[in-house]
N, C-alpha and C positions, 0 to 999 in steps of 0.2 A: 328509818322511819319514826315518827315520831308520835304521841298518842295525846289527843286534845279531847278534855272533858267535854262534853257538848250536853247542853239543858234542856232538855224537851218539854220541860214542866213537871215530867211524872217521874223520873227516876234518872239517873247520870248515865249517859251511854259514853262508851269510847270511841273517839273516831280517829282513824288513820290515815296519816299522812304517808302517800309512796313517793317515793324519788322516783325521776324521772329515767334513771337506769334499771332500775328495777321494774319499773312499769314496760319497759323496751326489752327486758330480758322474759318478762312472763308474756308479754304478745309474741316473741319471735318463738317461745317454747310452742305456742300454739299455731304458727303461721309456717314456721320452716320445718320443726321440727312433728309436726303433724299429731301431736298429743291432743287428746280432749279438753275442753274449756274445764270437764268439771273434775277431771285428774290433775291439772294444772292448779286451777284453785284450791285444791285440797292438798296438794304436796307445799304451794305457797304461804297456804292460811288468808288468802285471799275471799272476798265475797264473791261466790261465782256470778252474781249481776255486775259486779266491780270488772269482773276481768273482762265479760261480753262487751261493755261498755268500750273497754280502752282497745280491745279487738275490732270493734266496731269502727273507732275513733281512728285507727292504723288502717284500715281498708281503704274509709273516705278520703284519706289524706292522699293515699297512694293511688285510689281514682282520676285523683284532682291535677297529681302531678303525671299522668299519663299522657303523653304528646306521641307526634311520628316520631316511631323509634329509630330511624337511621338517618346520616344526611343525603342518601340517594332519594329517601322518601321525599324528604323537605325540597331538593331540589325539583323531583317531577312535581310536586305543588306550585313550585315560584313557577316552572314553566307552563301549566293549567292555566295561572294566574295571566301569566303575561299573554299568553293568545286570547284570552278573554277581553284582557283590559283592550287591546289591538281591534280586537272584531266589535268592542261599546265602541269606540272611537270613531271606528268607519261608518257604524251606522249613526251615531250623533253627527257625521260630516254629512253625509246623505240626507238627515231629517233637515240641516241647517240651510243646505240648498234647495232642500223641496219647499221649505215655509219662504225663502226668497221667492225662489220661482213664483207661488203662488199667490205670496202679498204683490207680485211687479204686474199679474193680471189684472 
């Protein structure tokens, strides 16, 4: 952690930079150990809204990485898509033949 002076025009405030390992540990305390954000922020000396932001980012990233849980689900999805693909090809061929028939009349 390092402190930086930030000039806001009125007074000097200290801004703290936290390393990724520290952030990850703080988020883990909230998400896995199920401690309250207020309790963790007080214990670690991190502003409550900063910890809230870290946890929200973590949850957002976790949601974007969620996908089919197993190989069986992926295999089922592939089978469904192959069946749909076969049906669409058949429909396309029928439409081609119908178009040729009506164009010939």
